[in-house]
VEXDO-434811 format. One line per field, with one value per residue (C-alpha): residue in one letter; chain; z, x negated, y negated. Coordinates in Angstrom, 2 decimals. Example, Ala and Ser with C-alpha at 12.3 -4.5 7.8 and 13.67 -1.06 7.14 Angstrom:
torba = A;S;
vexse = A;A;
Z = 7.80;7.14;
X = -12.30;-13.67;
Y = 4.50;1.06;
END
This chain:
torba = M;A;V;V;L;A;A;L;V;A;L;S;W;A;P;T;A;A;T;G;R;V;D;T;F;T;S;E;G;V;S;P;D;A;A;S;S;A;A;V;S;P;D;A;V;S;A;G;P;E;S;P;D;A;G;H;A;A;E;D;L;P;V;H;D;A;S;A;E;P;R;L;A;A;R;T;R;A;A;T;A;A;A;A;R;E;A;A;Q;A;V;A;G;P;E;Q;V;V;G;S;W;G;P;L;V;D;W;P;V;V;G;V;H;A;A;L;L;P;D;G;T;V;L;A;Y;D;S;V;G;D;H;A;T;E;T;Y;P;D;Q;T;F;S;R;A;T;V;W;D;P;D;T;G;K;Q;T;S;V;N;V;D;T;G;Y;N;V;F;C;S;G;A;A;H;L;V;D;G;T;L;F;V;A;G;G;T;K;D;Q;Q;L;H;G;I;V;Q;T;H;L;F;D;H;R;T;Q;A;W;S;L;G;P;E;M;A;A;G;R;W;Y;P;T;V;T;P;L;A;D;G;E;T;L;V;T;E;G;G;P;D;I;P;E;V;R;T;T;A;G;T;L;R;A;L;G;G;A;S;L;N;L;P;L;Y;P;W;I;D;V;G;P;D;G;R;A;F;Y;S;G;P;D;Q;T;L;R;S;L;D;T;S;G;A;G;A;W;A;G;Y;G;Q;R;D;P;T;D;R;S;Y;G;G;H;A;L;Y;D;V;G;K;I;L;V;A;G;G;G;G;S;H;A;D;A;V;V;I;D;I;N;G;A;A;P;Q;V;S;A;T;A;P;M;A;F;G;R;R;Q;H;N;L;T;V;L;A;D;G;S;V;L;A;T;G;G;N;S;S;G;A;A;F;V;D;L;A;A;N;V;Y;A;A;E;R;W;D;P;T;T;G;R;W;T;T;L;A;A;E;T;A;P;R;Q;Y;H;S;T;A;L;L;L;P;D;G;R;V;L;S;A;G;G;G;V;C;S;E;C;D;A;V;G;Y;L;A;K;N;A;Q;V;F;T;P;P;Y;L;Y;A;A;D;G;R;L;A;S;R;P;T;V;T;G;A;P;S;R;A;G;Y;G;G;T;L;R;I;S;T;P;D;A;A;S;I;L;K;V;A;L;V;R;L;G;A;V;T;H;S;V;N;M;E;Q;R;Y;V;P;L;Q;F;S;P;R;S;G;G;L;R;A;I;V;P;A;T;A;G;V;A;P;P;G;V;Y;M;L;F;L;V;D;A;A;G;V;P;S;V;A;R;M;V;T;L;D;D;G;S;H;G;
vexse = A;A;A;A;A;A;A;A;A;A;A;A;A;A;A;A;A;A;A;A;A;A;A;A;A;A;A;A;A;A;A;A;A;A;A;A;A;A;A;A;A;A;A;A;A;A;A;A;A;A;A;A;A;A;A;A;A;A;A;A;A;A;A;A;A;A;A;A;A;A;A;A;A;A;A;A;A;A;A;A;A;A;A;A;A;A;A;A;A;A;A;A;A;A;A;A;A;A;A;A;A;A;A;A;A;A;A;A;A;A;A;A;A;A;A;A;A;A;A;A;A;A;A;A;A;A;A;A;A;A;A;A;A;A;A;A;A;A;A;A;A;A;A;A;A;A;A;A;A;A;A;A;A;A;A;A;A;A;A;A;A;A;A;A;A;A;A;A;A;A;A;A;A;A;A;A;A;A;A;A;A;A;A;A;A;A;A;A;A;A;A;A;A;A;A;A;A;A;A;A;A;A;A;A;A;A;A;A;A;A;A;A;A;A;A;A;A;A;A;A;A;A;A;A;A;A;A;A;A;A;A;A;A;A;A;A;A;A;A;A;A;A;A;A;A;A;A;A;A;A;A;A;A;A;A;A;A;A;A;A;A;A;A;A;A;A;A;A;A;A;A;A;A;A;A;A;A;A;A;A;A;A;A;A;A;A;A;A;A;A;A;A;A;A;A;A;A;A;A;A;A;A;A;A;A;A;A;A;A;A;A;A;A;A;A;A;A;A;A;A;A;A;A;A;A;A;A;A;A;A;A;A;A;A;A;A;A;A;A;A;A;A;A;A;A;A;A;A;A;A;A;A;A;A;A;A;A;A;A;A;A;A;A;A;A;A;A;A;A;A;A;A;A;A;A;A;A;A;A;A;A;A;A;A;A;A;A;A;A;A;A;A;A;A;A;A;A;A;A;A;A;A;A;A;A;A;A;A;A;A;A;A;A;A;A;A;A;A;A;A;A;A;A;A;A;A;A;A;A;A;A;A;A;A;A;A;A;A;A;A;A;A;A;A;A;A;A;A;A;A;A;A;A;A;A;A;A;A;A;A;A;A;A;A;A;A;A;A;A;A;A;A;A;A;A;A;A;A;A;A;A;A;A;A;A;A;A;A;A;A;A;A;A;A;A;A;A;A;A;A;A;A;A;A;A;A;A;A;A;A;A;A;A;A;A;A;A;A;A;A;A;A;A;A;A;A;A;A;A;A;A;A;A;A;A;A;A;A;A;A;A;A;A;A;A;A;A;A;A;A;A;A;A;A;A;A;A;
Z = 24.21;24.24;24.38;25.58;23.31;25.10;24.86;22.25;23.77;21.24;22.16;20.25;20.39;19.65;18.16;20.68;20.15;19.54;21.64;24.15;24.27;24.63;26.86;24.51;25.60;23.31;23.17;25.05;27.51;27.05;23.86;24.29;23.81;26.40;28.94;31.23;31.64;30.88;33.38;33.35;33.37;35.55;32.44;31.47;35.01;34.76;31.28;32.37;33.30;31.18;32.57;31.59;33.04;30.84;27.47;24.59;26.92;28.35;25.55;26.38;27.65;26.87;23.33;21.90;19.23;16.05;17.36;20.05;17.39;16.68;20.44;21.21;18.63;19.99;23.52;22.50;21.02;23.92;26.48;24.71;23.16;26.04;26.31;22.53;22.51;25.47;23.57;20.41;22.42;24.12;20.73;18.88;16.42;12.79;10.35;9.00;12.40;13.79;10.68;10.60;10.82;8.41;9.50;11.32;8.78;9.50;7.79;6.94;8.80;11.77;10.40;12.33;9.23;6.50;3.49;0.84;-2.71;-5.87;-7.30;-4.33;-2.65;0.83;1.68;5.28;6.85;10.41;11.45;11.37;13.36;15.52;18.81;20.23;17.54;19.91;20.54;16.94;15.98;12.25;11.43;7.72;6.38;7.12;6.45;4.07;2.05;-0.40;0.26;-2.39;-0.74;-3.67;-3.78;-0.34;-2.10;-0.18;-2.14;-0.36;-0.89;1.93;2.20;0.63;0.82;3.86;6.38;8.73;8.19;11.43;13.22;10.21;8.88;5.51;3.05;-0.68;-3.18;-5.93;-8.31;-5.63;-4.72;-0.98;0.60;3.88;6.28;8.99;10.73;13.22;12.94;15.66;18.81;20.78;18.61;17.09;13.95;10.48;8.07;5.03;3.22;1.01;-1.83;-2.61;-6.18;-6.35;-10.13;-9.82;-6.13;-5.61;-2.85;-3.52;-1.42;-1.46;-0.22;3.27;5.94;8.08;11.07;11.93;12.65;14.57;14.99;12.50;10.82;7.08;5.70;2.01;1.44;-0.67;-3.14;-3.77;-1.36;1.66;5.25;7.74;11.43;14.50;15.11;17.26;15.44;16.08;12.76;10.16;6.67;3.39;0.36;-2.61;-5.83;-7.39;-4.88;-2.71;0.96;2.48;6.23;7.85;10.05;11.34;12.64;15.25;17.83;20.05;19.60;20.68;18.46;15.64;15.82;14.30;11.42;8.55;5.90;6.43;3.71;3.84;3.15;6.63;8.27;11.30;14.46;16.63;19.04;20.80;23.44;24.27;22.34;18.91;16.33;12.64;10.47;7.47;5.41;2.96;3.16;6.50;8.09;11.07;13.76;15.26;18.47;19.38;23.03;24.25;22.41;25.76;29.06;28.12;27.21;24.18;23.70;21.52;20.94;17.49;15.04;11.74;9.15;8.33;6.45;4.92;7.65;10.39;12.69;15.16;18.15;20.41;23.30;24.23;27.34;30.20;27.93;27.76;26.16;25.41;21.99;20.53;17.04;15.78;13.00;11.21;8.46;9.98;10.94;14.39;15.30;16.92;19.31;20.35;22.41;20.86;22.44;24.16;22.90;24.71;25.62;26.84;24.42;24.05;21.20;18.97;15.42;13.92;10.29;7.99;6.24;2.75;3.81;6.02;9.33;11.47;12.80;16.05;16.40;18.97;21.86;25.57;28.24;31.27;30.25;29.95;28.00;25.45;26.06;28.56;27.41;30.24;28.95;25.14;23.50;20.88;19.75;17.04;17.21;14.47;14.95;12.90;12.13;11.56;15.04;16.94;18.45;18.54;17.76;19.11;16.39;16.02;17.93;16.23;17.28;17.94;20.31;18.48;20.78;20.42;16.84;15.31;12.16;10.36;6.76;4.56;1.59;-1.93;-1.48;1.69;4.11;6.75;7.24;10.97;11.45;13.56;17.16;19.10;18.33;21.56;24.70;26.85;24.15;24.40;28.14;28.21;25.08;22.71;19.03;16.46;13.20;11.52;10.15;9.96;7.60;8.84;6.69;8.05;8.38;5.39;3.08;4.27;3.17;5.66;5.27;6.32;2.85;1.14;-0.33;-3.96;-4.61;-6.83;-9.50;-11.19;-14.77;-15.70;-14.29;-15.20;-13.69;-13.24;-12.52;-11.88;-9.20;-9.84;-12.66;-13.34;-12.77;-15.28;-13.59;-15.53;-13.54;-14.10;-10.48;-10.80;-9.62;-6.37;-5.39;-2.17;-1.77;-3.93;-2.15;-2.42;0.33;0.37;0.45;4.03;5.56;9.22;12.15;15.83;15.87;13.44;9.89;8.28;5.41;5.44;4.69;3.48;0.78;-0.05;-3.61;-4.96;-7.86;-10.22;-12.74;-16.35;-19.16;-18.25;-14.86;-12.61;-12.78;-9.72;-8.93;-7.78;-4.93;-6.24;-3.69;-2.91;0.80;0.82;-1.04;-1.44;-4.74;-4.83;-5.23;-3.82;-3.85;-5.52;-3.73;-4.68;-1.74;-2.50;-0.67;1.46;2.56;0.53;-1.05;-4.42;-5.01;-5.36;-8.47;-8.10;-9.08;-8.98;-8.22;-9.82;-12.03;-13.46;-11.43;-8.56;-10.14;
X = 15.65;19.35;21.76;25.22;27.78;29.59;33.38;34.72;36.49;38.32;38.71;41.08;40.48;42.99;41.58;40.95;40.00;36.26;35.51;32.87;29.16;27.27;24.16;21.24;18.11;15.03;12.08;10.15;12.85;15.92;16.36;15.70;19.38;20.57;17.80;19.63;22.77;22.15;23.38;21.24;23.16;22.00;20.75;18.68;17.24;16.08;14.80;11.41;9.25;10.94;10.78;13.90;12.43;9.34;11.14;8.85;5.94;6.19;3.87;1.15;-1.77;-5.47;-6.86;-9.01;-11.59;-11.73;-14.32;-11.82;-9.41;-11.00;-11.70;-8.09;-6.88;-9.42;-8.26;-4.65;-5.74;-7.96;-5.22;-2.56;-4.43;-3.91;-0.14;0.28;-1.36;0.93;4.02;2.94;2.47;5.81;7.66;5.34;7.13;7.37;7.57;10.90;12.29;10.53;9.01;5.48;3.56;0.84;-2.53;-2.74;-3.99;-5.34;-3.53;-4.65;-1.66;0.56;3.85;6.03;8.21;8.63;10.83;11.13;10.91;12.78;9.61;9.21;6.41;6.64;6.08;4.77;3.85;3.07;1.67;-1.64;-3.62;-3.56;-2.93;-0.09;0.96;1.07;-2.72;-3.49;-3.49;-3.07;0.50;0.31;0.27;1.16;-0.72;1.07;0.45;2.17;1.66;2.06;3.29;2.13;-1.49;-2.04;-3.25;-2.90;-2.51;-2.99;-0.06;-0.48;2.18;0.59;3.35;2.04;4.41;4.26;7.19;6.51;9.89;11.92;14.86;14.89;17.16;17.21;19.18;21.21;18.25;15.98;14.09;13.47;15.01;13.36;14.94;13.00;9.75;7.32;6.57;4.02;2.34;5.54;7.28;9.87;11.63;11.18;13.89;12.19;13.49;11.22;11.51;9.24;9.38;8.11;7.64;5.01;3.98;4.35;5.97;8.00;10.06;13.86;16.30;15.85;18.24;20.04;17.86;14.84;15.47;13.32;14.71;17.63;19.45;19.91;22.92;23.86;27.62;30.19;30.37;26.61;25.98;23.67;24.51;22.10;23.04;21.38;17.73;18.65;21.36;24.91;26.34;25.83;24.55;25.17;22.91;25.22;24.62;23.59;20.74;21.94;22.92;26.27;27.03;30.04;31.02;34.18;32.14;29.92;29.15;26.15;25.00;21.93;18.85;18.54;22.27;23.37;25.54;26.66;29.38;32.42;34.64;37.07;34.27;34.04;30.65;30.89;28.96;28.07;25.45;23.17;25.55;28.80;31.35;32.47;33.22;33.79;33.15;35.12;32.54;34.93;35.43;34.25;34.08;36.00;35.10;37.53;36.79;37.67;36.71;33.80;31.93;30.82;29.55;25.85;23.47;21.58;18.89;16.22;18.34;19.13;22.05;22.54;25.34;25.31;28.60;31.21;32.36;30.58;27.88;25.66;24.51;21.91;19.56;18.31;18.60;17.00;15.90;19.32;19.68;23.42;24.93;28.34;29.81;31.82;34.39;35.15;37.36;40.61;41.96;40.32;37.17;37.44;34.58;33.77;30.99;28.51;25.68;22.89;19.33;16.96;14.86;15.90;14.55;14.04;12.03;12.68;14.05;16.89;16.50;19.22;17.80;18.42;21.02;23.04;21.61;19.72;16.19;15.10;11.37;9.24;10.27;9.54;11.46;10.81;12.95;9.99;10.82;8.04;5.55;4.64;1.75;2.63;6.04;5.73;8.33;6.25;8.84;11.25;14.88;17.46;21.18;23.50;26.78;28.49;27.91;27.18;24.03;20.40;17.46;14.02;11.36;7.61;5.75;3.85;0.23;0.44;2.67;5.56;7.08;7.48;7.10;7.14;9.10;10.37;11.68;13.15;11.00;12.21;10.74;12.78;9.96;9.91;7.22;6.52;4.21;3.14;3.26;1.62;1.05;2.29;0.65;1.75;0.55;-2.85;-2.89;-2.30;-4.28;-1.42;-2.25;-0.93;-2.44;-1.79;1.00;2.10;4.49;7.01;8.07;11.48;12.45;14.71;11.68;10.43;11.61;12.38;8.94;7.28;6.13;7.24;10.69;11.56;13.46;16.45;15.42;16.99;15.84;18.01;20.36;21.45;19.50;22.71;26.33;29.52;32.13;34.55;32.48;30.69;27.09;26.08;23.23;21.02;19.72;18.91;20.14;23.75;25.15;23.32;24.08;26.01;25.79;25.20;24.63;23.32;21.00;20.34;16.77;15.81;14.38;13.42;11.88;12.33;14.25;16.86;17.23;19.25;20.67;20.24;23.39;24.35;27.12;28.22;29.68;32.38;30.97;31.85;29.78;29.37;27.29;23.61;24.29;26.80;29.31;29.43;31.97;30.78;32.83;35.57;34.96;31.71;32.52;31.54;28.33;27.35;25.64;22.00;19.45;20.07;18.15;20.23;19.71;20.87;20.91;21.19;22.97;19.81;19.83;16.80;16.94;15.66;13.17;15.37;16.13;16.78;20.18;21.47;25.15;26.47;29.48;27.75;29.62;27.16;24.47;
Y = 32.15;32.93;30.01;30.31;28.57;25.87;25.90;23.53;20.71;18.57;14.90;12.61;8.88;6.11;2.85;0.02;-3.53;-3.88;-6.93;-8.09;-7.15;-3.93;-3.94;-3.52;-1.57;-1.73;0.65;-1.97;-2.99;-5.14;-7.15;-10.86;-11.82;-9.30;-9.47;-11.98;-9.99;-6.30;-3.78;-0.70;2.58;5.53;7.35;4.30;4.22;7.83;7.45;6.35;3.37;0.73;-2.83;-4.82;-7.94;-7.72;-7.50;-7.43;-8.24;-4.73;-3.67;-6.21;-4.16;-4.03;-4.65;-1.91;-2.30;-0.18;2.20;3.28;4.65;8.01;8.40;7.88;10.43;12.92;12.23;13.04;16.38;17.29;16.35;18.50;21.43;23.85;23.05;23.34;26.77;27.91;26.75;28.53;31.74;31.33;31.41;33.72;35.88;36.85;34.03;35.17;34.60;31.54;29.96;28.56;25.24;24.39;22.98;19.54;16.99;13.60;10.68;7.18;5.67;6.59;7.91;5.41;4.91;7.53;7.74;10.43;8.86;9.88;11.47;13.78;11.85;10.32;6.63;6.16;2.85;1.63;-1.75;-3.61;-1.12;1.96;0.18;-1.89;-4.33;-7.31;-6.93;-8.07;-11.76;-11.05;-9.97;-10.61;-7.03;-3.47;-0.28;2.04;5.14;7.39;11.08;13.80;17.05;19.12;17.93;16.34;13.20;9.90;6.64;3.38;1.02;-1.50;-4.28;-7.26;-9.85;-11.66;-9.90;-7.00;-4.59;-2.69;-1.94;-2.60;-0.62;1.08;2.91;3.55;1.42;3.14;3.39;4.80;1.58;1.46;-1.63;-2.65;-5.25;-7.05;-6.35;-8.01;-11.71;-12.34;-11.02;-11.71;-9.14;-11.52;-10.27;-11.63;-12.87;-11.22;-8.20;-6.11;-3.70;-0.81;0.52;4.12;3.92;1.05;1.74;-1.94;-4.14;-7.28;-9.73;-9.56;-12.08;-13.68;-12.81;-15.50;-14.67;-12.54;-8.84;-6.34;-2.75;-3.13;-0.23;-0.23;1.88;2.62;1.89;3.52;0.54;0.53;-2.33;-1.99;-2.82;-4.39;-4.26;-5.40;-5.98;-8.92;-10.89;-9.64;-10.62;-7.89;-8.74;-6.94;-6.82;-6.98;-5.08;-8.42;-8.56;-11.40;-11.22;-11.98;-12.32;-10.42;-13.35;-11.56;-8.61;-10.15;-7.50;-6.74;-3.14;-1.27;-1.68;0.77;1.73;5.08;4.13;6.40;5.91;8.12;9.77;6.84;4.32;2.86;2.50;4.66;4.03;7.16;5.86;5.74;4.22;5.98;4.02;5.10;2.44;1.91;-1.15;-2.34;-4.21;-5.84;-9.51;-11.00;-7.52;-6.10;-3.59;-0.92;0.97;4.58;5.08;7.14;9.78;11.37;9.85;10.27;7.51;8.85;6.31;7.88;10.84;12.13;12.30;14.07;14.10;17.80;18.18;15.98;13.63;15.70;14.38;16.34;14.22;15.80;14.90;11.36;9.26;11.14;14.02;15.58;18.93;18.77;18.18;17.26;17.24;14.28;14.84;11.53;12.88;11.65;8.38;8.67;10.65;14.10;15.13;18.68;20.19;22.52;24.56;22.67;22.72;25.13;22.01;18.64;16.04;12.26;10.61;13.70;13.91;15.74;16.76;18.17;21.25;22.50;25.01;22.48;23.50;20.99;21.09;19.45;18.58;16.93;14.71;14.73;16.67;14.46;11.44;9.22;6.21;6.28;9.08;11.78;13.95;16.35;16.97;17.44;19.62;21.49;24.16;23.37;24.43;25.15;24.51;26.65;24.81;28.06;29.51;26.27;27.88;26.80;29.07;28.32;28.34;27.99;25.33;22.58;21.65;17.82;15.94;14.05;11.47;7.75;6.56;10.06;11.01;13.99;14.41;17.17;17.73;18.79;22.28;22.86;22.37;19.67;16.99;15.99;13.03;10.13;9.06;6.25;2.53;1.05;-0.29;2.69;5.00;3.26;3.53;7.24;8.08;8.98;8.57;11.04;9.73;13.04;15.30;18.92;20.58;23.17;26.18;27.27;30.96;30.69;30.54;33.96;37.36;40.15;41.58;38.26;37.26;34.13;34.84;34.91;31.66;30.78;28.40;25.37;25.35;22.37;19.84;16.30;13.46;11.40;12.18;10.24;10.75;13.49;14.73;18.09;19.04;21.62;23.50;25.96;28.86;32.54;33.25;32.18;35.53;35.31;31.73;31.20;27.44;24.33;21.07;17.54;16.18;12.51;11.22;10.51;7.27;7.63;5.64;5.58;8.86;7.42;8.80;5.98;7.93;11.70;13.65;17.05;17.24;20.89;21.09;23.40;25.43;28.18;30.34;29.36;30.77;30.27;28.87;27.07;24.37;22.21;19.48;16.04;14.50;12.27;9.47;7.60;7.71;11.40;10.72;6.97;6.05;6.83;9.60;13.13;16.41;19.22;22.62;26.00;28.59;32.25;35.06;35.66;32.13;31.08;27.59;26.54;23.74;20.69;18.64;14.95;13.67;10.10;9.72;6.59;5.87;2.77;0.18;-0.20;-2.33;
END
């Protein structure tokens, strides 16, 4: 489907005082602290059957027994099979043009939360069962699995600390340990004060420091100094996990934001807020913390839309709210953000995922096109779309088999493919028969040659496992002469349409004997300390299998 490129409209914002409160809408209505005063925007009204008065109780619907779980999954497949076939036929084409989806594979958990680990495996976790969390009295564990993309093996790693980490936020620490903040305390869906650590080396969970208040739907953001920011989830005062492992409150930065705010560190080290509401902001996390505001990104409510940091200081924002199709680019490299329009997606989407690919383009998967708050099985968006940052255009790609709406996830894998998983685990999901306890893997067109066969890929035969800022990566490859791009892509951690740390960092490089010499960014704001995938991309656009590289100058704990 051809897409007309929207004219670029640059918008320059001047900082304004960041005061007052922002109306907060949760996936199950309005958050408890905002329920009494929230004013619903027109977009929020059109977004579906949310009930602000019900708050968390909006999810309280009938309890199902365990025997209903396979019936519910089968019901989802039966209800959507014909539409999925039609979507596949509508975008049929050679694999080198539209890519391909692998088989639909059942999983032991619903992929509500997913994180790529430093060893190339994926941690996925959900809640205590397949149905609405508030229907289960026992909230003392979470189901979790580690999936190996190479073998398909699933290893049970259930959370055994006595707490349910459903609806938490997560991001990697500098050493690759996954830091998880908050979760679900009880059937009333209150947040927990606990933080957790998952060590991929031992596949074990442990408790971290307790936060000042319980959080449910928080965002976790790696910072330029090696610390880790925790925002929202109920409490308005952000907290920071220090490199010593303790927590400190940013008492000077109290501000009510939407749950699961979109926050990424910019090149200057500030934590930049790009949505889902309309106001752009940045947070200085030093000392007691301080917010600055920059006016509106655009007039659109983008709740359950997507955002992706696809280049240094550049963020793509697309969809959300009432299943909008439009998209904008935010450039945060200067003192104030610059916003420009880019082409709209071919499909309006809400509850979708945006995933940065190995070549710096962005993949949109899943969502619904009707504006339904959580799920509309009659309005699944099956076809993927790829946004090219060079042209600003979207290309419609192959359609996946399963619906991916509320509680679905997507992650870039080290081999350049994309995992798409999950969906369900809510009362409305139960009511309409939506449970996607399965996953599919997408092979993008860039992995195919012009004849439709899998392409010959550039190879990385050697690279350092660690690098410091401003230093050099000496990369061994027999394909040096054909390499067009060298880039670092941060490990992803995603839930509720929010990937909390993905970013694409292109590197300057030059040839050397036996390979390439790439320059690591001089400042940690461009690439915060932590584990990244190192990709080479050749002149045909084909990426290598990634090598894992940890960026750290040794001062970040």
